[in-house]
C-alpha positions as CSV (number, residue, x, y, z in Angstrom):
1,X,-30.2,-44.8,62.9
2,X,-30.7,-41.1,62.5
3,X,-32.1,-39.8,59.2
4,X,-31.4,-36.4,57.7
5,X,-33.7,-34.2,55.7
6,X,-30.9,-33.9,53.1
7,X,-27.4,-35.5,52.9
8,X,-24.9,-33.9,55.3
9,X,-22.0,-32.0,53.9
10,X,-18.8,-34.1,53.3
11,X,-16.2,-34.1,56.1
12,X,-13.5,-31.5,55.6
13,X,-10.2,-33.2,55.6
14,X,-6.5,-32.6,54.9
15,X,-3.8,-34.9,53.5
16,X,-1.0,-36.1,55.8
17,X,2.6,-36.4,54.7
18,X,3.5,-40.1,54.4
19,X,0.1,-41.5,55.1
20,X,-3.0,-42.5,53.1
21,X,-5.2,-41.6,56.1
22,X,-6.4,-38.0,56.2
23,X,-6.8,-35.5,59.0
24,X,-10.5,-34.6,59.7
25,X,-11.0,-30.9,60.4
26,X,-13.4,-29.9,63.2
27,X,-12.9,-26.1,63.6
28,X,-10.4,-23.4,62.6
29,X,-9.2,-20.8,65.1
30,X,-6.9,-17.9,64.0
31,X,-4.6,-15.7,66.1
32,X,-4.6,-12.0,65.2
33,X,-1.4,-10.0,64.9
34,X,0.9,-12.5,66.4
35,X,4.1,-11.2,64.8
36,X,5.4,-7.9,66.2
37,X,6.3,-6.3,62.8
38,X,2.9,-7.3,61.3
39,X,1.1,-5.9,64.3
40,X,2.9,-2.6,63.8
41,X,2.1,-2.5,60.1
42,X,-1.6,-2.9,61.0
43,X,-1.3,0.0,63.5
44,X,-1.2,-1.9,66.8
45,X,1.3,-2.1,69.7
46,X,2.3,-5.8,70.0
47,X,3.8,-5.3,73.5
48,X,0.5,-4.2,75.1
49,X,-2.0,-6.7,73.8
50,X,-2.7,-10.4,74.8
51,X,-3.4,-12.8,72.0
52,X,-6.9,-12.5,70.4
53,X,-8.8,-15.0,68.3
54,X,-11.3,-15.2,65.5
55,X,-12.4,-18.2,63.5
56,X,-13.1,-19.6,60.1
57,X,-15.5,-22.4,59.3
58,X,-13.9,-25.7,58.4
59,X,-15.7,-25.4,55.0
60,X,-13.4,-22.5,54.2
61,X,-10.5,-24.8,53.6
62,X,-9.0,-25.2,50.1
63,X,-6.3,-27.8,49.8
64,X,-2.9,-26.9,48.4
65,X,-2.7,-27.1,44.6
66,X,-6.2,-25.9,44.0
67,X,-7.3,-23.4,41.3
68,X,-9.6,-21.0,43.0
69,X,-12.3,-18.5,42.0
70,X,-11.4,-15.0,43.0
71,X,-13.7,-13.9,45.9
72,X,-16.5,-11.5,45.4
73,X,-17.2,-8.2,47.3
74,X,-13.6,-7.1,47.7
75,X,-11.2,-4.7,46.0
76,X,-8.3,-5.5,48.4
77,X,-7.7,-9.2,49.0
78,X,-4.6,-10.0,51.0
79,X,-2.4,-13.1,51.5
80,X,-1.2,-14.0,55.0
81,X,1.4,-16.8,55.4
82,X,0.9,-18.8,58.6
83,X,2.0,-21.8,60.5
84,X,-1.1,-24.1,61.1
85,X,-1.2,-26.3,64.2
86,X,-3.3,-29.4,64.1
87,X,-4.7,-30.5,67.4
88,X,-4.9,-34.2,68.3
89,X,-6.1,-34.3,71.9
90,X,-8.6,-32.5,74.2
91,X,-7.3,-29.4,75.8
92,X,-9.2,-27.3,78.4
93,X,-7.5,-24.7,80.5
94,X,-4.1,-26.2,80.2
95,X,-0.7,-24.8,81.0
96,X,1.9,-23.9,78.3
97,X,4.1,-26.8,79.4
98,X,1.2,-29.2,78.7
99,X,0.3,-27.8,75.3
100,X,2.9,-29.6,73.1
101,X,1.4,-33.0,73.9
102,X,-1.9,-31.9,72.3
103,X,-0.3,-31.2,68.9
104,X,-0.9,-33.8,66.2
105,X,1.0,-32.0,63.4
106,X,1.6,-28.8,61.6
107,X,1.2,-27.4,58.2
108,X,1.7,-24.3,56.1
109,X,-1.3,-22.1,55.5
110,X,-2.6,-18.9,54.0
111,X,-5.3,-16.8,55.8
112,X,-6.8,-15.0,52.9
113,X,-8.4,-11.7,54.0
114,X,-10.8,-9.3,52.4
115,X,-8.9,-6.4,53.9
116,X,-11.3,-3.7,52.8
117,X,-14.2,-5.5,54.5
118,X,-12.1,-6.0,57.6
119,X,-11.4,-2.3,57.7
120,X,-15.1,-1.5,57.5
121,X,-15.9,-4.0,60.3
122,X,-13.1,-2.7,62.5
123,X,-14.3,0.9,62.2
124,X,-17.9,-0.1,63.0
125,X,-17.0,-2.4,65.8
126,X,-18.5,-5.4,64.0
127,X,-17.4,-9.0,63.6
128,X,-14.8,-10.0,60.9
129,X,-16.7,-13.0,59.6
130,X,-17.2,-11.8,56.0
131,X,-13.6,-10.5,55.9
132,X,-12.1,-13.8,57.1
133,X,-14.5,-16.7,56.9
134,X,-15.5,-16.6,53.2
135,X,-15.4,-19.6,50.8
136,X,-11.8,-20.9,50.1
137,X,-10.3,-18.4,52.5
138,X,-8.0,-20.9,54.2
139,X,-5.5,-22.6,51.9
140,X,-3.7,-25.3,53.8
141,X,-1.0,-27.7,52.8
142,X,-0.5,-31.3,53.8
143,X,0.0,-31.9,57.5
144,X,3.3,-33.1,58.8
145,X,3.0,-35.3,61.9
146,X,4.7,-33.6,64.9
147,X,7.2,-36.3,65.4
148,X,8.7,-35.4,62.0
149,X,9.0,-31.7,62.8
150,X,12.4,-30.3,63.8
151,X,11.2,-27.2,65.6
152,X,8.3,-24.9,66.2
153,X,10.5,-22.3,67.8
154,X,12.3,-21.2,64.6
155,X,12.0,-21.7,60.9
156,X,11.7,-19.5,57.8
157,X,8.2,-18.6,56.7
158,X,7.6,-17.0,53.3
159,X,4.9,-16.0,50.8
160,X,5.6,-15.6,47.1
161,X,3.1,-14.1,44.6
162,X,3.8,-14.9,41.0
163,X,7.3,-15.9,42.0
164,X,8.1,-12.7,43.8
165,X,8.9,-12.7,47.5
166,X,6.3,-10.8,49.5
167,X,6.6,-12.1,53.1
168,X,9.8,-13.3,54.7
169,X,9.9,-14.0,58.4
170,X,10.8,-16.6,61.0
171,X,8.6,-18.6,63.4
172,X,10.8,-17.2,66.2
173,X,9.4,-13.8,65.6
174,X,6.0,-14.8,67.1
175,X,4.9,-12.6,70.0
176,X,3.1,-15.6,71.5
177,X,4.8,-19.0,70.8
178,X,2.7,-22.0,69.8
179,X,2.5,-23.5,73.3
180,X,1.3,-20.2,74.8
181,X,-1.3,-19.8,72.0
182,X,-2.8,-23.3,72.7
183,X,-2.8,-22.6,76.5
184,X,-4.4,-19.2,76.1
185,X,-7.1,-20.5,73.7
186,X,-7.9,-23.5,75.9
187,X,-9.1,-21.0,78.6
188,X,-11.9,-19.9,76.3
189,X,-12.9,-23.1,74.5
190,X,-12.3,-26.8,74.8
191,X,-9.9,-27.7,72.0
192,X,-10.4,-31.2,70.6
193,X,-8.9,-33.5,68.0
194,X,-9.5,-32.1,64.6
195,X,-9.2,-28.4,65.5
196,X,-6.7,-26.2,63.6
197,X,-5.0,-23.1,64.8
198,X,-3.6,-20.6,62.3
199,X,-0.9,-18.9,64.4
200,X,-0.6,-15.4,62.8
201,X,1.4,-13.9,59.9
202,X,4.7,-12.0,59.6
203,X,4.9,-8.5,58.0
204,X,4.6,-8.0,54.3
205,X,0.9,-8.9,53.7
206,X,-0.3,-7.6,50.4
207,X,-2.8,-7.7,47.6
208,X,-3.8,-10.5,45.3
209,X,-5.5,-10.2,41.9
210,X,-7.3,-12.6,39.5
211,X,-4.8,-14.8,37.8
212,X,-2.2,-14.6,40.6
213,X,-0.4,-17.6,42.0
214,X,0.6,-17.6,45.7
215,X,2.9,-20.0,47.5
216,X,3.4,-20.2,51.3
217,X,6.5,-22.1,52.4
218,X,7.8,-23.0,55.9
219,X,11.1,-24.8,56.5
220,X,10.5,-28.5,56.6
221,X,6.8,-28.5,55.7
222,X,4.8,-29.0,52.5
223,X,3.9,-25.7,50.8
224,X,0.4,-24.2,50.7
225,X,0.0,-23.0,47.1
226,X,-2.9,-22.0,44.8
227,X,-3.7,-20.0,41.7
228,X,-6.7,-17.8,41.1
229,X,-8.5,-18.2,37.9
230,X,-8.2,-15.2,35.6
């Protein structure tokens, strides 16, 4: 039996609706600017660009209902409401019409972003890691098994801050639908059971402050909600 020089970190996991078993998280991939209106509010042309990807470590996950410490090194932290796809099978260079069979379930999520650090990284042509992959930067709700999901093609997606509506979109507004995202990503990496894909956010992203509460809701799914400590 292998021995470690110190105990390994606990397995990151997410609860599953209707089950005592949990979903073990392997990796987190994120799709940038996958809603046309959000791409435009960020200064891009959604009709000219293929999907692009960045990642967060699995350790960045905070489960829904958590009280979080406000992140350091930012004066402009943003919420981003997103549909999260949980992969349950190996996918390598697959076609879009094969992609649905790799989905284990879906969840609501929040891709928290240090927008000021992201702007600096963009201007300098540097990676986004410190803007996107910091501690507790991926708040994700309980996963709903795909067999219990009515549709991935349409459904209201919202973000509320302190009860006020900030983002209000529809999954049908994605530039690249879920199956296309999985297919495209599988050309770059081998997707495996335990991987998560955060599929982009609609327009209306905005700032969060210490003490704020934020709730992401998607039709038919458990919410992803949290509160920052004052």
